[in-house]
C-alpha positions as CSV (number, residue, x, y, z in Angstrom):
1,M,0.1,-0.1,-0.3
2,S,2.4,2.4,0.8
3,E,4.5,1.8,-2.1
4,I,1.2,2.7,-4.1
5,V,1.0,6.4,-2.0
6,N,4.7,6.5,-2.7
7,H,3.7,6.4,-6.8
8,K,0.7,8.9,-6.1
9,H,2.3,11.6,-4.8
10,T,5.6,11.2,-7.1
11,V,3.1,12.1,-9.7
12,D,1.2,14.4,-7.8
13,E,4.7,16.3,-7.1
14,V,5.4,16.2,-11.0
15,L,2.3,17.3,-12.3
16,D,1.8,20.8,-9.6
17,L,5.3,21.5,-11.2
18,Y,3.3,22.7,-13.9
19,R,0.4,23.5,-11.9
20,K,2.2,26.2,-9.7
21,G,4.3,27.3,-12.5
22,G,3.5,26.1,-15.6
23,D,1.3,29.4,-16.9
24,E,5.1,31.2,-17.4
25,Q,5.4,31.7,-21.4
26,Y,7.4,28.9,-23.0
27,F,10.8,30.5,-23.9
28,G,10.1,33.1,-26.7
29,E,7.1,31.2,-28.0
30,A,2.7,32.7,-27.4
31,I,1.9,29.8,-25.3
32,S,2.8,28.3,-21.9
33,Q,4.9,26.1,-20.2
34,T,2.5,23.6,-19.5
35,E,0.5,24.1,-22.9
36,H,4.0,23.1,-24.5
37,A,4.2,20.1,-21.9
38,L,0.5,18.8,-22.7
39,Q,0.8,19.3,-26.7
40,S,4.3,16.8,-26.7
41,A,2.9,14.2,-24.8
42,W,-0.7,14.6,-26.6
43,L,1.7,14.7,-30.1
44,A,3.6,11.3,-28.6
45,E,0.7,9.6,-27.7
46,K,-1.3,10.0,-31.3
47,A,2.0,9.0,-32.9
48,G,1.7,5.5,-30.6
49,A,4.4,6.1,-28.1
50,S,5.1,3.6,-25.4
51,P,4.0,5.0,-21.8
52,V,7.1,5.8,-21.3
53,I,8.1,8.3,-24.2
54,I,4.4,10.2,-23.8
55,G,5.9,11.0,-20.2
56,A,9.7,11.8,-21.3
57,A,7.6,14.6,-24.3
58,L,5.0,15.4,-20.9
59,L,8.4,16.4,-18.7
60,H,10.7,16.9,-21.1
61,D,11.3,20.7,-20.5
62,V,11.1,20.3,-16.3
63,G,14.1,21.7,-15.8
64,H,12.9,25.1,-17.5
65,L,10.8,25.1,-14.1
66,L,13.4,23.9,-11.7
67,H,16.4,26.2,-12.6
68,G,14.5,29.5,-11.1
69,M,16.6,31.6,-14.1
70,G,13.7,33.3,-15.7
71,E,12.6,32.4,-18.9
72,D,14.6,35.1,-20.8
73,I,17.8,34.3,-20.2
74,A,18.0,32.9,-23.9
75,E,18.1,36.8,-24.5
76,E,21.0,37.2,-22.2
77,D,22.8,34.8,-24.3
78,I,22.8,31.9,-21.4
79,D,21.7,28.1,-21.8
80,A,20.4,27.1,-18.8
81,K,20.7,23.3,-19.4
82,H,17.3,22.7,-18.6
83,E,17.4,19.0,-20.2
84,A,20.4,18.3,-17.4
85,V,18.4,20.8,-14.6
86,G,15.5,18.7,-15.9
87,A,17.0,14.8,-16.3
88,A,19.1,15.2,-12.5
89,Y,15.3,16.0,-10.6
90,L,13.8,13.1,-12.9
91,A,16.1,10.5,-11.9
92,Q,15.1,10.6,-9.0
93,R,11.5,9.5,-9.3
94,F,11.9,8.2,-12.9
95,N,13.6,5.1,-15.1
96,T,16.4,5.5,-16.5
97,E,14.5,5.1,-20.5
98,L,12.5,8.1,-19.5
99,V,15.4,10.2,-18.0
100,A,17.9,9.4,-20.9
101,A,15.0,10.6,-23.4
102,V,15.0,14.2,-21.8
103,S,19.0,14.3,-20.8
104,L,19.0,14.0,-24.7
105,H,16.2,15.7,-26.5
106,V,18.8,19.1,-27.1
107,L,21.4,16.6,-28.1
108,A,18.7,15.6,-30.4
109,K,18.0,19.1,-31.7
110,R,21.3,19.4,-32.7
111,Y,21.5,16.1,-33.7
112,L,18.5,16.7,-36.7
113,V,20.5,19.7,-38.1
114,G,23.3,18.1,-38.7
115,T,22.4,15.9,-40.0
116,D,19.2,16.1,-42.1
117,P,19.2,20.1,-43.7
118,S,15.2,20.4,-43.8
119,Y,14.7,20.4,-40.2
120,A,17.2,23.5,-39.1
121,A,14.2,25.6,-41.9
122,N,11.4,24.3,-39.6
123,L,12.6,25.9,-36.3
124,S,11.1,28.6,-35.2
125,P,13.3,31.7,-33.8
126,A,13.4,31.1,-30.3
127,S,14.6,27.0,-31.3
128,V,17.4,28.3,-33.9
129,H,18.9,30.6,-30.9
130,S,18.5,28.2,-28.0
131,L,20.7,26.1,-31.0
132,E,23.2,28.2,-30.5
133,L,23.6,28.1,-26.9
134,Q,23.7,24.6,-26.9
135,G,26.8,24.4,-29.6
136,G,25.5,24.7,-32.6
137,P,25.1,21.6,-35.2
138,M,26.9,18.4,-34.8
139,G,29.2,17.9,-37.1
140,A,29.8,13.9,-38.6
141,E,31.8,12.4,-35.8
142,E,29.7,13.7,-33.2
143,A,26.2,13.3,-34.6
144,A,27.8,9.3,-35.3
145,E,28.5,8.8,-31.8
146,F,24.9,10.2,-31.0
147,A,23.1,7.3,-33.3
148,K,24.5,4.9,-31.7
149,K,22.8,5.7,-28.0
150,K,20.3,3.4,-26.3
151,A,18.1,6.0,-26.3
152,A,18.6,8.3,-29.3
153,T,15.4,7.2,-31.2
154,G,13.2,8.2,-28.6
155,A,14.7,11.3,-28.0
156,V,15.2,11.7,-31.6
157,A,11.0,11.5,-31.7
158,L,10.7,13.8,-28.8
159,R,12.5,16.2,-29.9
160,R,10.4,16.3,-33.0
161,W,7.0,16.4,-31.1
162,D,9.0,19.2,-29.3
163,D,9.5,21.6,-32.2
164,E,5.3,20.8,-33.7
165,A,4.3,21.4,-30.1
166,K,4.0,25.6,-30.1
167,V,0.4,25.9,-31.7
168,V,-1.7,28.6,-30.0
169,G,-5.5,28.0,-28.4
170,L,-4.5,24.0,-29.3
171,K,-6.8,21.8,-27.4
172,T,-5.1,19.3,-25.6
173,P,-5.9,17.1,-22.8
174,S,-5.3,17.5,-19.1
175,L,-2.4,17.0,-17.7
176,D,-4.0,14.2,-15.4
177,H,-4.9,12.6,-18.3
178,F,-1.1,11.3,-18.7
179,R,-0.9,10.3,-15.4
180,P,-1.0,6.8,-16.1
181,Y,2.2,6.8,-18.2
182,L,4.1,8.5,-15.6
183,E,3.1,5.7,-13.5
184,A,3.8,3.3,-15.7
185,S,7.2,5.2,-16.0
186,L,8.3,5.7,-12.1
187,R,11.3,3.8,-10.7
188,R,10.5,-0.1,-9.1
């Protein structure tokens, strides 16, 4: 019984981050942090992704809610390394597959820009700016190493949903709709 209560508490704790701080604007976009998270997860769900990857899509930018530096830091040319902040927080709560997808989603953007010429053309201006701060496109050698990572496929799929999840006014399921995916992804 205590395991169920602890798991419920863990999921509540993470979802409360979005309920309490997710109304802030998502870095340089016309939607909120929560709207972006919900859109990402919903796209993953509609694509038939695994429960763990759907959970990762919901939580991939949780580091923005945790780093405490505000969303205007990119304008000051600072990379808050939100993927590392988020992964460190999530590693105490969720399984390694979810954490790996979150930790690699920025590298996945760099990988896609370095390997797919059409990908960069579809990035939002804010994403182009953050790409510069995050190290720019991967070169061939770095891209080959990234592609060998076990979690690379999930991270690349997550990255593509991340890029699409910026639609103003899009109706999505609620945070609680995604609770089962988070519960399925908890550390055991």
